[in-house]
N, CA, C and O atoms as a GROMACS GRO file, in nm:
protein
  412
    1MET      N    1  14.733   6.148  11.978
    1MET     CA    2  14.882   6.068  12.035
    1MET      C    3  14.823   5.965  12.166
    1MET      O    4  14.753   6.020  12.251
    2ARG      N    5  14.843   5.873  12.174
    2ARG     CA    6  14.775   5.769  12.292
    2ARG      C    7  14.916   5.765  12.357
    2ARG      O    8  15.020   5.766  12.292
    3TRP      N    9  14.909   5.760  12.510
    3TRP     CA   10  14.986   5.736  12.584
    3TRP      C   11  14.936   5.571  12.639
    3TRP      O   12  14.822   5.547  12.681
    4ASN      N   13  15.055   5.460  12.626
    4ASN     CA   14  15.028   5.347  12.640
    4ASN      C   15  15.107   5.269  12.758
    4ASN      O   16  15.117   5.150  12.787
    5LEU      N   17  15.154   5.382  12.810
    5LEU     CA   18  15.210   5.325  12.954
    5LEU      C   19  15.174   5.205  13.018
    5LEU      O   20  15.256   5.114  13.019
    6ARG      N   21  15.053   5.189  13.078
    6ARG     CA   22  15.003   5.127  13.182
    6ARG      C   23  14.981   5.000  13.081
    6ARG      O   24  14.965   4.906  13.158
    7MET      N   25  14.972   4.955  12.960
    7MET     CA   26  14.958   4.848  12.881
    7MET      C   27  15.099   4.784  12.850
    7MET      O   28  15.120   4.663  12.858
    8LYS      N   29  15.171   4.856  12.822
    8LYS     CA   30  15.293   4.814  12.807
    8LYS      C   31  15.360   4.754  12.939
    8LYS      O   32  15.434   4.656  12.937
    9ALA      N   33  15.313   4.845  13.089
    9ALA     CA   34  15.370   4.773  13.226
    9ALA      C   35  15.282   4.669  13.248
    9ALA      O   36  15.322   4.595  13.338
   10ALA      N   37  15.180   4.635  13.200
   10ALA     CA   38  15.094   4.506  13.214
   10ALA      C   39  15.137   4.402  13.137
   10ALA      O   40  15.141   4.286  13.178
   11GLU      N   41  15.174   4.443  13.008
   11GLU     CA   42  15.273   4.300  12.962
   11GLU      C   43  15.393   4.287  13.064
   11GLU      O   44  15.445   4.175  13.067
   12GLN      N   45  15.436   4.369  13.135
   12GLN     CA   46  15.582   4.353  13.180
   12GLN      C   47  15.543   4.261  13.336
   12GLN      O   48  15.625   4.212  13.414
   13GLY      N   49  15.402   4.259  13.346
   13GLY     CA   50  15.330   4.201  13.487
   13GLY      C   51  15.354   4.331  13.618
   13GLY      O   52  15.370   4.310  13.738
   14ILE      N   53  15.349   4.471  13.546
   14ILE     CA   54  15.366   4.560  13.665
   14ILE      C   55  15.206   4.610  13.652
   14ILE      O   56  15.147   4.653  13.553
   15TRP      N   57  15.169   4.596  13.754
   15TRP     CA   58  15.029   4.627  13.760
   15TRP      C   59  15.004   4.775  13.825
   15TRP      O   60  14.905   4.832  13.780
   16LYS      N   61  15.068   4.836  13.913
   16LYS     CA   62  15.039   4.901  14.022
   16LYS      C   63  15.144   5.023  13.973
   16LYS      O   64  15.250   5.001  13.913
   17SER      N   65  15.097   5.144  14.007
   17SER     CA   66  15.212   5.265  13.965
   17SER      C   67  15.333   5.249  14.082
   17SER      O   68  15.450   5.273  14.051
   18THR      N   69  15.301   5.214  14.197
   18THR     CA   70  15.416   5.221  14.285
   18THR      C   71  15.510   5.123  14.242
   18THR      O   72  15.629   5.149  14.255
   19GLU      N   73  15.466   4.992  14.184
   19GLU     CA   74  15.576   4.876  14.170
   19GLU      C   75  15.639   4.978  14.016
   19GLU      O   76  15.759   4.981  13.989
   20MET      N   77  15.558   5.037  13.952
   20MET     CA   78  15.664   5.092  13.833
   20MET      C   79  15.741   5.214  13.897
   20MET      O   80  15.859   5.232  13.868
   21ARG      N   81  15.682   5.287  13.973
   21ARG     CA   82  15.779   5.381  14.054
   21ARG      C   83  15.914   5.299  14.131
   21ARG      O   84  16.014   5.369  14.145
   22ARG      N   85  15.919   5.206  14.162
   22ARG     CA   86  16.007   5.140  14.243
   22ARG      C   87  16.125   5.069  14.119
   22ARG      O   88  16.247   5.075  14.128
   23ARG      N   89  16.050   5.008  14.014
   23ARG     CA   90  16.149   5.004  13.873
   23ARG      C   91  16.220   5.078  13.858
   23ARG      O   92  16.341   5.056  13.873
   24LEU      N   93  16.161   5.216  13.814
   24LEU     CA   94  16.246   5.324  13.762
   24LEU      C   95  16.338   5.363  13.830
   24LEU      O   96  16.440   5.373  13.761
   25ALA      N   97  16.357   5.400  13.965
   25ALA     CA   98  16.429   5.418  14.091
   25ALA      C   99  16.516   5.336  14.059
   25ALA      O  100  16.626   5.386  14.035
   26GLU      N  101  16.505   5.184  14.047
   26GLU     CA  102  16.597   5.111  14.059
   26GLU      C  103  16.678   5.088  13.932
   26GLU      O  104  16.758   4.998  13.912
   27ALA      N  105  16.640   5.190  13.846
   27ALA     CA  106  16.704   5.150  13.716
   27ALA      C  107  16.770   5.342  13.684
   27ALA      O  108  16.827   5.369  13.578
   28GLY      N  109  16.750   5.433  13.779
   28GLY     CA  110  16.799   5.554  13.827
   28GLY      C  111  16.730   5.679  13.810
   28GLY      O  112  16.786   5.789  13.811
   29LEU      N  113  16.594   5.656  13.791
   29LEU     CA  114  16.499   5.777  13.780
   29LEU      C  115  16.394   5.783  13.869
   29LEU      O  116  16.289   5.720  13.862
   30GLU      N  117  16.436   5.879  13.970
   30GLU     CA  118  16.358   5.919  14.074
   30GLU      C  119  16.201   5.961  14.037
   30GLU      O  120  16.201   6.055  13.958
   31VAL      N  121  16.138   5.940  14.055
   31VAL     CA  122  15.982   6.029  14.012
   31VAL      C  123  15.911   6.024  14.145
   31VAL      O  124  15.886   5.934  14.225
   32SER      N  125  15.886   6.161  14.139
   32SER     CA  126  15.771   6.178  14.269
   32SER      C  127  15.635   6.119  14.244
   32SER      O  128  15.579   6.104  14.135
   33ALA      N  129  15.577   6.080  14.403
   33ALA     CA  130  15.420   6.011  14.374
   33ALA      C  131  15.341   6.066  14.265
   33ALA      O  132  15.292   6.003  14.171
   34GLY      N  133  15.333   6.236  14.296
   34GLY     CA  134  15.248   6.294  14.206
   34GLY      C  135  15.280   6.296  14.034
   34GLY      O  136  15.199   6.337  13.951
   35LYS      N  137  15.408   6.246  14.004
   35LYS     CA  138  15.470   6.262  13.854
   35LYS      C  139  15.412   6.158  13.783
   35LYS      O  140  15.344   6.166  13.681
   36MET      N  141  15.455   6.030  13.865
   36MET     CA  142  15.408   5.919  13.862
   36MET      C  143  15.272   5.870  13.833
   36MET      O  144  15.229   5.812  13.733
   37SER      N  145  15.208   5.911  13.950
   37SER     CA  146  15.019   5.937  13.935
   37SER      C  147  14.983   5.972  13.793
   37SER      O  148  14.903   5.906  13.727
   38ALA      N  149  15.044   6.076  13.750
   38ALA     CA  150  15.003   6.166  13.616
   38ALA      C  151  15.060   6.062  13.509
   38ALA      O  152  15.005   6.006  13.414
   39LEU      N  153  15.147   6.057  13.541
   39LEU     CA  154  15.212   5.963  13.409
   39LEU      C  155  15.123   5.794  13.399
   39LEU      O  156  15.088   5.744  13.292
   40TRP      N  157  15.106   5.746  13.504
   40TRP     CA  158  15.035   5.652  13.520
   40TRP      C  159  14.871   5.659  13.461
   40TRP      O  160  14.813   5.569  13.400
   41THR      N  161  14.822   5.775  13.494
   41THR     CA  162  14.650   5.786  13.446
   41THR      C  163  14.652   5.865  13.341
   41THR      O  164  14.604   5.815  13.240
   42THR      N  165  14.697   5.986  13.333
   42THR     CA  166  14.665   6.043  13.217
   42THR      C  167  14.795   6.036  13.116
   42THR      O  168  14.897   5.975  13.148
   43THR      N  169  14.779   6.106  12.984
   43THR     CA  170  14.876   6.122  12.867
   43THR      C  171  14.943   6.268  12.879
   43THR      O  172  14.899   6.378  12.846
   44PRO      N  173  15.080   6.225  12.944
   44PRO     CA  174  15.146   6.354  12.940
   44PRO      C  175  15.183   6.463  12.859
   44PRO      O  176  15.259   6.419  12.772
   45THR      N  177  15.165   6.593  12.844
   45THR     CA  178  15.165   6.655  12.737
   45THR      C  179  15.318   6.705  12.714
   45THR      O  180  15.341   6.769  12.612
   46THR      N  181  15.443   6.674  12.821
   46THR     CA  182  15.559   6.688  12.767
   46THR      C  183  15.617   6.518  12.857
   46THR      O  184  15.568   6.440  12.939
   47ILE      N  185  15.740   6.530  12.781
   47ILE     CA  186  15.801   6.418  12.874
   47ILE      C  187  15.947   6.414  12.846
   47ILE      O  188  15.976   6.410  12.726
   48ARG      N  189  16.050   6.413  12.936
   48ARG     CA  190  16.191   6.459  12.901
   48ARG      C  191  16.231   6.305  12.822
   48ARG      O  192  16.179   6.194  12.831
   49LEU      N  193  16.339   6.352  12.749
   49LEU     CA  194  16.392   6.214  12.643
   49LEU      C  195  16.443   6.100  12.741
   49LEU      O  196  16.414   5.980  12.735
   50ASP      N  197  16.530   6.169  12.838
   50ASP     CA  198  16.602   6.101  12.906
   50ASP      C  199  16.516   6.026  13.007
   50ASP      O  200  16.560   5.920  13.052
   51ASP      N  201  16.402   6.071  13.046
   51ASP     CA  202  16.299   5.990  13.150
   51ASP      C  203  16.250   5.879  13.023
   51ASP      O  204  16.243   5.762  13.060
   52LEU      N  205  16.227   5.897  12.929
   52LEU     CA  206  16.131   5.800  12.834
   52LEU      C  207  16.259   5.694  12.811
   52LEU      O  208  16.222   5.576  12.800
   53ASP      N  209  16.392   5.714  12.801
   53ASP     CA  210  16.491   5.619  12.769
   53ASP      C  211  16.466   5.506  12.872
   53ASP      O  212  16.438   5.390  12.846
   54VAL      N  213  16.480   5.556  12.982
   54VAL     CA  214  16.431   5.480  13.120
   54VAL      C  215  16.332   5.377  13.143
   54VAL      O  216  16.337   5.260  13.180
   55ILE      N  217  16.218   5.481  13.100
   55ILE     CA  218  16.103   5.398  13.093
   55ILE      C  219  16.072   5.293  13.022
   55ILE      O  220  16.007   5.196  13.060
   56CYS      N  221  16.131   5.319  12.886
   56CYS     CA  222  16.187   5.233  12.798
   56CYS      C  223  16.277   5.105  12.816
   56CYS      O  224  16.256   4.993  12.770
   57ALA      N  225  16.365   5.140  12.882
   57ALA     CA  226  16.434   5.026  12.930
   57ALA      C  227  16.394   4.962  13.056
   57ALA      O  228  16.444   4.857  13.095
   58VAL      N  229  16.313   5.021  13.115
   58VAL     CA  230  16.246   4.911  13.226
   58VAL      C  231  16.134   4.838  13.187
   58VAL      O  232  16.088   4.738  13.242
   59LEU      N  233  16.076   4.917  13.047
   59LEU     CA  234  15.943   4.823  13.001
   59LEU      C  235  16.000   4.735  12.890
   59LEU      O  236  15.941   4.641  12.836
   60GLN      N  237  16.140   4.785  12.860
   60GLN     CA  238  16.176   4.656  12.732
   60GLN      C  239  16.082   4.724  12.628
   60GLN      O  240  15.993   4.650  12.586
   61CYS      N  241  16.083   4.801  12.598
   61CYS     CA  242  15.989   4.836  12.481
   61CYS      C  243  16.064   4.940  12.374
   61CYS      O  244  16.182   4.910  12.362
   62ASN      N  245  16.026   5.045  12.301
   62ASN     CA  246  16.066   5.132  12.230
   62ASN      C  247  15.955   5.233  12.245
   62ASN      O  248  15.843   5.207  12.288
   63PRO      N  249  16.011   5.386  12.195
   63PRO     CA  250  15.915   5.506  12.239
   63PRO      C  251  15.775   5.467  12.172
   63PRO      O  252  15.661   5.486  12.215
   64ASP      N  253  15.811   5.414  12.069
   64ASP     CA  254  15.658   5.403  11.948
   64ASP      C  255  15.601   5.286  12.019
   64ASP      O  256  15.500   5.255  11.956
   65ASP      N  257  15.616   5.215  12.109
   65ASP     CA  258  15.497   5.144  12.181
   65ASP      C  259  15.454   5.197  12.242
   65ASP      O  260  15.335   5.166  12.245
   66LEU      N  261  15.484   5.304  12.333
   66LEU     CA  262  15.426   5.391  12.432
   66LEU      C  263  15.346   5.532  12.344
   66LEU      O  264  15.240   5.581  12.382
   67LEU      N  265  15.407   5.569  12.248
   67LEU     CA  266  15.354   5.658  12.217
   67LEU      C  267  15.272   5.620  12.055
   67LEU      O  268  15.324   5.609  11.944
   68VAL      N  269  15.150   5.609  12.089
   68VAL     CA  270  15.074   5.564  11.969
   68VAL      C  271  15.002   5.656  11.903
   68VAL      O  272  14.919   5.733  11.952
   69CYS      N  273  15.048   5.645  11.754
   69CYS     CA  274  15.000   5.784  11.683
   69CYS      C  275  14.814   5.744  11.680
   69CYS      O  276  14.759   5.646  11.730
   70GLU      N  277  14.772   5.822  11.629
   70GLU     CA  278  14.625   5.848  11.628
   70GLU      C  279  14.583   5.922  11.515
   70GLU      O  280  14.540   6.035  11.540
   71PRO      N  281  14.585   5.874  11.363
   71PRO     CA  282  14.570   5.969  11.278
   71PRO      C  283  14.412   6.005  11.279
   71PRO      O  284  14.395   6.113  11.223
   72GLU      N  285  14.349   5.974  11.304
   72GLU     CA  286  14.204   5.981  11.288
   72GLU      C  287  14.162   6.067  11.386
   72GLU      O  288  14.052   6.118  11.367
   73GLN      N  289  14.237   6.106  11.515
   73GLN     CA  290  14.226   6.231  11.600
   73GLN      C  291  14.254   6.335  11.501
   73GLN      O  292  14.160   6.406  11.464
   74VAL      N  293  14.368   6.353  11.454
   74VAL     CA  294  14.422   6.455  11.332
   74VAL      C  295  14.310   6.491  11.249
   74VAL      O  296  14.256   6.601  11.252
   75ALA      N  297  14.280   6.402  11.179
   75ALA     CA  298  14.206   6.423  11.074
   75ALA      C  299  14.058   6.516  11.149
   75ALA      O  300  14.008   6.615  11.096
   76ALA      N  301  14.010   6.452  11.283
   76ALA     CA  302  13.881   6.523  11.335
   76ALA      C  303  13.881   6.671  11.387
   76ALA      O  304  13.787   6.742  11.423
   77ARG      N  305  14.058   6.704  11.379
   77ARG     CA  306  14.093   6.848  11.460
   77ARG      C  307  14.054   6.969  11.310
   77ARG      O  308  14.028   7.090  11.305
   78LYS      N  309  14.064   6.877  11.220
   78LYS     CA  310  14.100   6.989  11.070
   78LYS      C  311  13.958   7.066  11.038
   78LYS      O  312  13.853   7.011  11.072
   79PRO      N  313  13.957   7.167  10.985
   79PRO     CA  314  13.881   7.281  10.992
   79PRO      C  315  13.840   7.230  10.851
   79PRO      O  316  13.932   7.209  10.771
   80PRO      N  317  13.684   7.203  10.803
   80PRO     CA  318  13.658   7.198  10.732
   80PRO      C  319  13.690   7.286  10.582
   80PRO      O  320  13.702   7.408  10.599
   81ARG      N  321  13.701   7.243  10.456
   81ARG     CA  322  13.771   7.323  10.371
   81ARG      C  323  13.651   7.366  10.288
   81ARG      O  324  13.569   7.289  10.238
   82ALA      N  325  13.652   7.508  10.281
   82ALA     CA  326  13.544   7.573  10.177
   82ALA      C  327  13.564   7.537  10.044
   82ALA      O  328  13.677   7.518  10.000
   83GLU      N  329  13.479   7.527   9.989
   83GLU     CA  330  13.490   7.517   9.833
   83GLU      C  331  13.462   7.609   9.785
   83GLU      O  332  13.350   7.658   9.804
   84THR      N  333  13.574   7.678   9.687
   84THR     CA  334  13.546   7.812   9.610
   84THR      C  335  13.489   7.781   9.494
   84THR      O  336  13.398   7.845   9.440
   85GLY      N  337  13.539   7.686   9.456
   85GLY     CA  338  13.493   7.656   9.284
   85GLY      C  339  13.568   7.692   9.182
   85GLY      O  340  13.562   7.644   9.069
   86THR      N  341  13.665   7.804   9.233
   86THR     CA  342  13.775   7.856   9.088
   86THR      C  343  13.878   7.802   9.110
   86THR      O  344  13.959   7.802   9.016
   87GLY      N  345  13.913   7.743   9.220
   87GLY     CA  346  14.062   7.668   9.182
   87GLY      C  347  14.177   7.799   9.219
   87GLY      O  348  14.298   7.786   9.204
   88ALA      N  349  14.122   7.902   9.260
   88ALA     CA  350  14.207   8.015   9.270
   88ALA      C  351  14.260   8.028   9.439
   88ALA      O  352  14.202   8.027   9.548
   89PRO      N  353  14.412   8.044   9.390
   89PRO     CA  354  14.475   8.048   9.494
   89PRO      C  355  14.438   8.153   9.629
   89PRO      O  356  14.402   8.269   9.606
   90VAL      N  357  14.449   8.108   9.752
   90VAL     CA  358  14.439   8.231   9.864
   90VAL      C  359  14.540   8.303   9.878
   90VAL      O  360  14.653   8.255   9.882
   91THR      N  361  14.509   8.449   9.889
   91THR     CA  362  14.609   8.532   9.910
   91THR      C  363  14.566   8.596  10.044
   91THR      O  364  14.451   8.624  10.076
   92PRO      N  365  14.701   8.616  10.131
   92PRO     CA  366  14.673   8.683  10.238
   92PRO      C  367  14.634   8.825  10.231
   92PRO      O  368  14.665   8.900  10.138
   93ARG      N  369  14.561   8.861  10.343
   93ARG     CA  370  14.500   8.966  10.335
   93ARG      C  371  14.592   9.043  10.420
   93ARG      O  372  14.602   8.997  10.533
   94LEU      N  373  14.661   9.149  10.395
   94LEU     CA  374  14.732   9.238  10.474
   94LEU      C  375  14.648   9.363  10.561
   94LEU      O  376  14.586   9.462  10.523
   95GLY      N  377  14.669   9.327  10.644
   95GLY     CA  378  14.622   9.411  10.791
   95GLY      C  379  14.699   9.522  10.797
   95GLY      O  380  14.787   9.550  10.715
   96ARG      N  381  14.663   9.606  10.918
   96ARG     CA  382  14.732   9.692  10.971
   96ARG      C  383  14.860   9.683  11.042
   96ARG      O  384  14.855   9.630  11.154
   97HIS      N  385  14.956   9.717  11.008
   97HIS     CA  386  15.110   9.677  11.074
   97HIS      C  387  15.184   9.540  11.019
   97HIS      O  388  15.279   9.477  11.063
   98ARG      N  389  15.093   9.520  10.894
   98ARG     CA  390  15.199   9.393  10.870
   98ARG      C  391  15.250   9.418  10.741
   98ARG      O  392  15.212   9.508  10.665
   99SER      N  393  15.353   9.318  10.716
   99SER     CA  394  15.428   9.361  10.578
   99SER      C  395  15.413   9.268  10.478
   99SER      O  396  15.372   9.160  10.519
  100VAL      N  397  15.435   9.277  10.352
  100VAL     CA  398  15.432   9.214  10.256
  100VAL      C  399  15.531   9.079  10.289
  100VAL      O  400  15.641   9.097  10.342
  101PRO      N  401  15.483   8.941  10.252
  101PRO     CA  402  15.573   8.839  10.271
  101PRO      C  403  15.717   8.852  10.179
  101PRO      O  404  15.716   8.923  10.079
  102PRO      N  405  15.810   8.798  10.210
  102PRO     CA  406  15.902   8.773  10.127
  102PRO      C  407  15.891   8.676   9.998
  102PRO      O  408  15.830   8.569   9.989
  103ALA      N  409  15.977   8.753   9.890
  103ALA     CA  410  15.924   8.685   9.729
  103ALA      C  411  15.977   8.569   9.756
  103ALA      O  412  15.970   8.477   9.674
   0.00000   0.00000   0.00000
């Protein structure tokens, strides 16, 4: 997932994080300078939906404009599949202190 805040802000004529912070405050979202810096420069690991609503209202956009899917990144994280050649299903190994999965 790519965070597209700066691009959407630039489309609205907002070039500095301080300006974005001021507009968010006018819309009712008080953001600390540190949090604003993090939102402006990096991809957040979490964001409150209420905050996302205000950001979208200020930038006149939708969440999918700010959160851009990157399927190639997901594909790159997949572990390579081992070719068994038999097509047999993989059965879980039952180790110590493990129960049999429900039927």
